[in-house]
C-alpha positions in Angstrom: 9.3 -80.7 -78.3 6.4 -82.9 -79.4 5.0 -83.4 -82.3 1.9 -81.7 -83.5 -0.2 -82.7 -85.3 -3.8 -81.3 -86.7 -6.9 -82.5 -86.4 -8.5 -86.5 -85.7 -11.8 -85.5 -86.5 -14.8 -82.4 -85.6 -17.9 -82.8 -85.0 -21.5 -80.6 -84.2 -23.8 -81.5 -81.2 -26.3 -79.8 -81.8 -30.3 -80.3 -80.3 -31.2 -79.9 -84.1 -29.2 -81.9 -85.2 -31.0 -82.7 -88.2 -31.7 -79.4 -89.2 -28.3 -78.1 -89.2 -27.2 -81.4 -91.2 -29.5 -80.5 -93.6 -27.6 -76.9 -93.5 -24.6 -77.8 -94.1 -25.1 -80.4 -96.5 -26.7 -76.7 -99.4 -24.1 -74.4 -97.3 -21.1 -76.8 -97.6 -21.8 -79.1 -100.2 -21.5 -81.8 -98.1 -23.5 -85.7 -98.1 -24.3 -87.5 -94.8 -24.6 -90.5 -93.5 -26.1 -91.8 -90.5 -24.4 -93.3 -87.4 -26.8 -95.1 -85.3 -27.3 -94.8 -82.0 -29.5 -96.9 -80.8 -32.3 -95.4 -81.3 -31.9 -92.4 -83.0 -28.8 -91.6 -86.1 -26.2 -89.3 -86.0 -24.2 -88.2 -88.9 -20.8 -88.3 -91.0 -20.5 -85.6 -93.1 -18.4 -86.8 -96.3 -16.8 -84.8 -99.0 -16.1 -87.3 -102.3 -16.6 -90.2 -100.0 -13.8 -89.4 -97.5 -15.3 -87.7 -94.1 -14.5 -84.4 -92.4 -17.1 -84.0 -89.7 -19.8 -85.1 -88.0 -23.6 -83.4 -86.2 -24.7 -85.2 -83.4 -27.7 -85.6 -81.4 -27.8 -82.8 -78.3 -28.6 -86.0 -76.2 -27.5 -89.8 -75.1 -23.8 -89.9 -75.1 -24.0 -86.3 -76.3 -25.4 -84.5 -73.9 -24.5 -82.2 -72.6 -21.6 -81.7 -75.3 -22.0 -77.4 -75.9 -23.1 -76.7 -79.1 -19.8 -75.6 -81.1 -17.5 -77.3 -83.6 -14.9 -79.9 -81.5 -11.4 -80.7 -82.4 -10.3 -83.7 -82.2 -6.7 -84.3 -80.3 -4.8 -87.2 -80.6 -2.9 -87.6 -77.1 -0.1 -90.5 -76.1 -2.0 -91.0 -72.9 -5.6 -89.9 -71.9 -5.3 -90.5 -68.5 -1.7 -88.0 -68.3 -3.4 -85.4 -70.6 -6.9 -84.8 -67.9 -5.0 -85.4 -65.2 -3.3 -81.9 -66.4 -5.7 -80.0 -68.1 -7.6 -80.0 -64.5 -4.2 -79.1 -63.1 -3.4 -76.7 -65.2 -7.3 -74.6 -64.7 -9.1 -76.6 -67.2 -12.4 -79.0 -67.1 -13.7 -81.6 -68.1 -16.6 -81.1 -69.3 -18.0 -85.0 -70.8 -16.0 -87.6 -68.8 -13.7 -90.4 -70.8 -15.8 -92.0 -73.3 -15.5 -95.2 -75.8 -15.5 -95.0 -79.3 -15.2 -98.7 -81.3 -12.7 -101.4 -79.5 -9.6 -99.0 -78.9 -9.7 -95.5 -79.3 -11.5 -93.3 -76.3 -11.9 -89.7 -75.4 -13.0 -87.0 -73.8 -13.8 -83.8 -74.0 -12.1 -81.0 -72.2 -12.7 -76.5 -72.1 -9.2 -75.1 -71.2 -8.5 -71.9 -68.8 -10.4 -69.5 -71.8 -13.5 -71.7 -72.0 -12.3 -72.9 -75.7 -13.9 -76.8 -75.5 -12.0 -78.8 -77.5 -11.6 -83.5 -77.9 -8.0 -85.7 -76.4 -9.1 -88.5 -78.3 -6.0 -91.7 -77.4 -5.7 -95.1 -78.6 -6.0 -97.6 -75.9 
């Protein structure tokens, strides 16, 4: 049996990121740290200097990602997990993308319509 791990990360991709950032600053008590996206900023949402989530603009590399909280689950092989996703009736919403020099992720939709991201070290 495979070991189950909690999500590595959650993020929310929306059209009006600043408005939603401010919503969570006031509702959840989070602090926002800007993340340079090359021409605009997304936000790492922190509490007591610990990053808990991200709030992103639905443009650039995040265009086409649905406006739902997306958990990121770590997998051993991104390629094998994506193949299994499609074989079992799922869909790749956003293809593989790099996150820094040694990590990659893809956003998928399961057969019920739920969305998550799968993440692997390269």
